[in-house]
C-alpha positions as CSV (number, residue, x, y, z in Angstrom):
1,X,392.5,69.3,31.2
2,X,395.2,67.9,33.6
3,X,393.7,64.7,34.9
4,X,390.8,62.4,34.3
5,X,389.6,59.8,37.1
6,X,386.8,57.4,37.0
7,X,384.8,55.5,40.0
8,X,381.7,53.4,39.6
9,X,379.1,55.8,37.4
10,X,381.0,58.9,37.7
11,X,384.1,60.6,36.1
12,X,386.0,63.7,37.8
13,X,388.3,65.8,35.7
14,X,391.1,68.5,36.9
15,X,391.6,71.4,34.4
16,X,393.9,74.5,34.2
17,X,390.7,76.7,34.0
18,X,390.8,76.2,38.0
19,X,387.7,73.7,38.4
20,X,387.5,70.1,39.0
21,X,384.3,68.8,37.5
22,X,382.1,65.4,38.3
23,X,380.4,64.0,35.0
24,X,378.1,61.3,34.0
25,X,380.3,59.1,31.5
26,X,376.9,57.8,30.0
27,X,375.0,61.1,28.9
28,X,378.2,63.3,29.3
29,X,376.4,65.8,31.5
30,X,378.4,67.8,34.2
31,X,377.0,66.9,37.4
32,X,379.0,69.3,39.9
33,X,381.6,72.1,39.3
34,X,383.9,72.1,42.2
35,X,385.2,75.4,42.8
36,X,387.1,77.7,41.0
37,X,389.6,75.7,43.1
38,X,392.6,78.1,42.7
39,X,391.2,81.4,42.5
40,X,392.1,82.6,46.1
41,X,395.9,82.8,45.5
42,X,396.1,83.4,42.0
43,X,397.7,86.8,42.4
44,X,400.6,85.3,44.4
45,X,401.4,82.9,41.6
46,X,401.3,84.7,38.4
47,X,404.3,84.4,36.3
48,X,403.8,86.7,33.5
49,X,400.6,86.2,31.8
50,X,400.3,82.7,33.3
51,X,398.1,82.7,36.1
52,X,399.5,79.5,37.7
53,X,397.6,79.7,40.8
54,X,394.4,78.8,39.0
55,X,395.5,75.3,37.8
56,X,394.0,72.4,39.5
57,X,396.8,69.5,38.9
58,X,394.8,66.6,40.2
59,X,391.4,65.1,41.3
60,X,390.5,61.7,42.9
61,X,387.6,59.9,44.3
62,X,387.5,58.5,47.7
63,X,387.2,55.0,48.0
64,X,383.4,55.0,48.6
65,X,382.7,57.5,45.9
66,X,381.4,60.3,48.5
67,X,384.3,62.8,48.2
68,X,386.8,64.3,45.8
69,X,389.9,65.4,46.6
70,X,391.6,68.1,44.5
71,X,395.1,69.6,44.4
72,X,395.8,73.3,43.2
73,X,398.8,75.2,42.0
74,X,397.6,77.6,44.9
75,X,399.5,75.7,47.4
76,X,396.3,73.8,48.8
77,X,394.2,70.6,48.3
78,X,390.6,70.6,49.0
79,X,388.1,68.1,49.9
80,X,384.6,68.1,48.4
81,X,381.1,66.3,48.7
82,X,380.1,64.5,45.5
83,X,376.4,64.8,46.1
84,X,376.3,68.5,46.9
85,X,379.3,70.2,45.6
86,X,380.1,71.5,48.9
87,X,383.6,72.5,50.1
88,X,384.5,70.3,53.4
89,X,388.0,71.2,53.8
90,X,390.9,73.0,52.3
91,X,394.3,71.6,53.2
92,X,396.5,74.3,54.0
93,X,400.2,73.8,54.7
94,X,402.2,73.4,51.5
95,X,404.8,76.4,50.5
96,X,404.5,75.5,46.8
97,X,402.6,74.4,43.8
98,X,400.9,70.7,44.5
99,X,401.5,68.0,42.1
100,X,399.1,65.4,43.3
101,X,396.8,64.4,46.1
102,X,395.2,60.8,46.6
103,X,393.1,59.1,49.3
104,X,394.3,56.0,51.4
105,X,392.5,52.6,50.7
106,X,390.1,53.3,53.6
107,X,389.5,56.8,52.6
108,X,390.4,58.1,56.1
109,X,393.6,59.7,55.2
110,X,395.1,61.6,52.1
111,X,398.6,62.3,50.8
112,X,399.7,65.3,48.9
113,X,402.9,66.1,47.1
114,X,404.3,69.5,46.2
115,X,407.3,71.7,44.6
116,X,408.3,72.4,48.1
117,X,409.6,68.6,48.3
118,X,407.7,67.9,51.5
119,X,404.8,65.3,51.3
120,X,402.0,65.6,53.7
121,X,399.6,63.1,55.4
122,X,396.1,64.4,56.1
123,X,393.3,63.4,58.3
124,X,390.4,63.5,55.9
125,X,387.7,63.9,58.6
126,X,389.2,66.9,60.5
127,X,391.3,68.3,57.5
128,X,394.5,68.5,59.7
129,X,398.1,67.5,58.9
130,X,399.2,64.1,60.5
131,X,402.7,64.2,59.0
132,X,405.1,66.1,56.9
133,X,407.6,63.7,55.2
134,X,410.8,64.6,55.6
135,X,413.9,63.5,53.3
136,X,413.6,64.6,49.5
137,X,415.6,67.5,48.4
138,X,413.7,68.3,45.1
139,X,410.1,68.4,44.1
140,X,407.9,65.3,44.7
141,X,406.0,64.2,41.8
142,X,403.6,61.7,43.4
143,X,402.6,59.6,46.3
144,X,400.8,56.8,46.6
145,X,399.6,54.5,49.7
146,X,400.3,51.0,49.9
147,X,397.7,48.5,49.3
148,X,397.2,47.8,53.0
149,X,397.5,51.6,53.6
150,X,400.2,51.3,56.4
151,X,402.9,52.9,53.8
152,X,403.5,55.7,51.6
153,X,405.6,55.5,48.3
154,X,406.9,58.9,46.7
155,X,408.7,59.9,43.7
156,X,411.1,62.9,43.5
157,X,413.1,65.1,41.0
158,X,416.0,64.2,43.3
159,X,416.3,60.8,41.5
160,X,414.8,58.7,44.3
161,X,411.7,57.2,45.5
162,X,411.1,56.8,49.2
163,X,408.8,54.7,51.3
164,X,407.6,56.1,54.4
165,X,405.5,54.7,57.6
166,X,402.1,56.1,57.7
167,X,401.9,55.8,61.5
168,X,405.2,57.7,62.5
169,X,406.1,59.5,59.2
170,X,409.7,58.1,59.3
171,X,411.4,57.0,56.1
172,X,411.9,53.6,56.1
173,X,413.6,53.0,52.9
174,X,415.3,54.9,49.9
175,X,415.2,53.3,46.2
176,X,418.4,54.6,44.4
177,X,419.2,53.9,40.9
178,X,417.6,56.2,38.7
179,X,420.0,58.7,36.8
180,X,417.4,61.7,36.3
181,X,413.9,62.6,38.0
182,X,411.7,60.0,39.3
183,X,408.3,60.9,37.8
184,X,406.2,58.4,39.1
185,X,406.1,55.3,41.8
186,X,403.7,52.7,42.6
187,X,403.2,49.5,44.7
188,X,402.3,46.1,43.0
189,X,399.0,44.8,44.2
190,X,400.6,42.6,47.0
191,X,402.7,45.5,48.1
192,X,405.8,43.5,47.6
193,X,407.2,45.4,44.6
194,X,407.5,49.0,43.5
195,X,407.3,50.1,39.9
196,X,409.2,53.6,39.1
197,X,409.3,55.6,36.3
198,X,412.1,58.4,35.1
199,X,413.3,61.0,33.1
200,X,416.2,58.6,32.3
201,X,413.7,56.7,29.9
202,X,413.7,53.7,32.2
203,X,411.4,52.0,34.4
204,X,412.5,49.9,37.4
205,X,410.9,47.2,39.6
206,X,412.2,46.9,43.1
207,X,411.8,44.3,45.7
208,X,411.0,46.2,48.8
209,X,412.2,43.6,51.2
210,X,415.4,44.0,50.2
211,X,415.5,47.5,48.2
212,X,417.1,45.3,45.1
213,X,416.4,46.5,41.6
214,X,415.1,43.3,40.0
215,X,414.3,44.6,36.7
216,X,415.2,47.9,34.4
217,X,412.9,48.4,31.8
218,X,414.2,50.6,28.7
219,X,412.2,52.8,26.5
220,X,413.6,52.7,23.0
221,X,412.4,56.2,22.2
222,X,411.1,58.9,24.4
223,X,410.6,58.7,28.4
224,X,407.9,56.7,29.7
225,X,404.9,58.7,30.6
226,X,403.4,56.3,33.2
227,X,403.5,52.5,34.2
228,X,401.3,50.3,36.1
229,X,401.3,46.6,37.2
230,X,398.4,44.1,35.9
231,X,395.9,43.1,38.7
232,X,397.8,39.8,39.3
233,X,401.2,41.6,39.5
234,X,402.7,39.5,36.9
235,X,403.1,42.3,34.1
236,X,403.8,45.7,33.9
237,X,402.2,48.2,31.1
238,X,404.3,51.4,30.1
239,X,403.2,54.4,28.0
240,X,405.5,56.5,26.4
241,X,405.5,59.9,24.4
242,X,405.8,58.2,21.0
243,X,402.9,57.4,21.6
244,X,403.7,53.8,22.4
245,X,402.6,51.2,25.0
246,X,404.3,48.2,26.0
247,X,403.6,45.1,28.2
248,X,406.6,43.6,30.1
249,X,407.0,40.5,32.3
250,X,407.7,41.3,35.7
251,X,410.0,38.2,36.5
252,X,412.3,38.5,33.4
253,X,411.7,42.2,32.5
254,X,411.1,40.8,28.8
255,X,408.7,43.1,26.3
256,X,406.3,41.0,25.3
257,X,404.1,43.4,23.3
258,X,404.5,46.8,21.8
259,X,401.0,48.3,21.1
């Protein structure tokens, strides 16, 4: 199992067995099996006995819950109907394994990331690529839309996070300061801040108006696996490999609790 995402009364999972599945969380019943998502190109990405092309790397619901977007190691993302399980579009254009795929807040666009270093923005209705986002020189681990849908924030193994304009596809800002791969990057609920995690065992909080790093949160053990803002944007929750979770103040960078 590579990812688990919930929406209303449904759960979608992504798995290394080549499928995404939709579940009823109350009964535990599988409602739909989407794919075998990565089967088509499995022969192209075999490394020894490992059939990398079958692995589904992420799955996400659309904001209205009617669609599922899955990404796969076969270089494609796919858009599915939740109700029927029908494949609506296959998004083709990446040259290497995909890392993630998410919808925009209004559900009209999607952004995908890949080992090929070029995130792509897609039109959900047509399945066509709107923009290929240029600038990273190593694999891109994640990408998210801003709360208003006007920007995309990416995290890359080139040690940077970047902000792109959704309308033009141009890079607006580069966030530099991590010493190793940037693993994840998200916007604060108001879109004014960004939060990044890295292999360098830190998370950083950035003011996007200036590009200034406001706080550096340091893990006392293994690297942070993920980090999120609280709904009001005043706190950050980090999760580490320990396994330890910590709650931090955004304004001071002080750790309030270790869970």
